[in-house]
C-alpha positions in Angstrom: 245.3 304.4 152.1 242.4 305.6 154.3 241.6 304.1 157.6 239.2 301.2 157.6 236.3 301.1 159.9 235.7 298.0 162.0 232.7 296.0 161.2 230.2 295.0 163.8 231.7 291.5 164.2 235.1 293.0 164.9 233.6 295.4 167.4 231.6 292.8 169.2 234.4 290.2 169.6 237.4 292.5 169.4 238.8 290.7 166.3 241.9 292.1 164.7 241.9 292.3 160.9 244.1 289.8 159.0 247.3 291.1 157.5 247.1 289.4 154.1 250.6 290.2 152.9 252.3 289.0 156.1 250.1 285.9 156.2 251.0 285.1 152.6 254.7 285.5 153.4 254.4 283.2 156.5 252.7 280.5 154.4 255.3 280.8 151.6 258.1 280.6 154.2 256.5 277.5 155.8 256.2 275.9 152.3 259.8 276.7 151.5 261.0 275.1 154.8 259.1 271.9 154.2 260.2 271.8 150.5 263.8 272.0 151.6 263.3 269.4 154.2 261.6 267.0 151.7 264.4 267.7 149.1 267.5 267.4 151.2 266.4 266.1 154.6 267.7 267.4 157.8 271.4 268.5 158.0 272.7 267.6 161.4 275.2 269.8 163.2 278.4 268.3 164.3 280.8 269.2 167.1 284.1 270.8 166.2 287.2 268.9 167.1 288.8 271.8 169.0 287.0 274.5 170.9 287.2 278.0 169.5 289.2 280.4 171.6 287.2 282.6 173.9 288.7 285.2 176.1 288.0 284.7 179.8 288.6 287.1 182.6 291.0 286.1 185.4 288.3 285.4 187.9 286.3 282.2 187.6 282.9 282.6 185.8 281.8 279.0 186.8 280.4 278.8 183.2 281.0 275.4 181.5 280.7 274.7 177.9 278.5 271.8 176.9 279.0 271.9 173.2 278.2 268.3 172.5 275.0 268.4 174.6 273.7 271.5 173.0 274.4 270.2 169.5 272.6 266.9 170.3 269.6 268.7 171.7 269.4 270.9 168.7 269.6 268.0 166.3 266.8 266.1 168.0 264.5 269.1 168.5 265.0 270.6 165.0 264.4 267.3 163.2 261.3 266.6 165.3 260.0 270.1 164.5 260.6 269.6 160.7 258.8 266.3 160.8 255.9 267.8 162.6 255.7 270.7 160.0 255.8 268.1 157.2 252.9 266.1 158.8 250.8 269.3 159.4 251.4 270.4 155.8 250.2 267.0 154.5 247.0 267.4 156.6 246.4 270.9 155.4 247.0 270.0 151.8 244.2 267.3 152.2 241.8 270.2 152.8 242.5 271.7 149.3 240.7 270.8 146.1 242.6 268.8 143.6 243.3 271.8 141.4 244.4 273.9 144.4 246.7 271.1 145.5 248.3 270.8 142.1 248.8 274.6 141.9 250.5 274.7 145.3 252.6 271.6 144.5 253.8 273.0 141.2 254.5 276.6 142.3 255.8 276.0 145.9 256.8 272.4 146.6 258.3 270.9 143.4 262.0 270.8 143.0 262.1 272.1 139.4 261.3 275.6 140.3 259.5 276.3 137.0 257.7 279.6 136.5 254.0 280.0 137.1 253.2 280.8 133.5 254.7 277.5 132.4 252.5 275.7 134.9 249.5 277.6 133.6 250.2 276.4 130.1 250.7 272.8 131.2 247.5 272.8 133.3 245.5 274.6 130.6 244.3 277.6 132.7 244.9 281.3 132.4 247.4 283.2 134.6 244.6 285.1 136.4 242.8 281.8 137.2 246.1 280.3 138.4 246.7 283.3 140.7 243.2 283.3 142.0 243.4 279.5 142.8 246.8 280.0 144.4 245.5 282.9 146.6 242.5 280.8 147.7 244.8 277.8 148.5 247.2 280.0 150.5 244.2 281.3 152.5 243.1 277.7 153.3 246.7 276.7 154.1 247.2 279.7 156.4 244.2 278.6 158.5 245.3 274.9 158.4 248.9 275.7 159.3 247.8 278.3 161.9 250.1 281.0 160.5 247.6 283.8 160.2 249.1 287.2 160.9 246.9 290.0 162.2 247.4 293.7 161.8 248.3 295.6 165.0 245.6 298.1 166.0 246.5 301.6 167.2 244.8 303.4 170.0 243.5 306.2 167.8 241.9 304.1 165.1 238.4 305.1 164.0 235.8 302.9 165.6 
């Protein structure tokens, strides 16, 4: 693929172009995380009954293990992070049209995991329309969830 020239807006404000593939993957990963959280909840870590053996040198390292503390901190922080992601996704989904919301719900957030062509038939739209609606919805969600990925510019790009 040839090099793309920067447009005037990109030159003026030094804006990097959006990496659409990476952005799409970031949105899909976000949706999958929230889907799993909604489906099974948060799985807490638990402390082991006995410590695993770790080799120590003969001199004192003054390092202490706080296994219970680190597990408790992880459990609280991770659950709060997942709840915040769920709330943010709910707000971002409100920005979508009803058809876009249904497409994202069916293809990414439902537990059944049915194929897109089945959803197309049930919704009464063509596969190309379904893909277009889904791509538009993913673009809106990327901005709403703030997961837009930009391409890295090289020094020798054509200006």
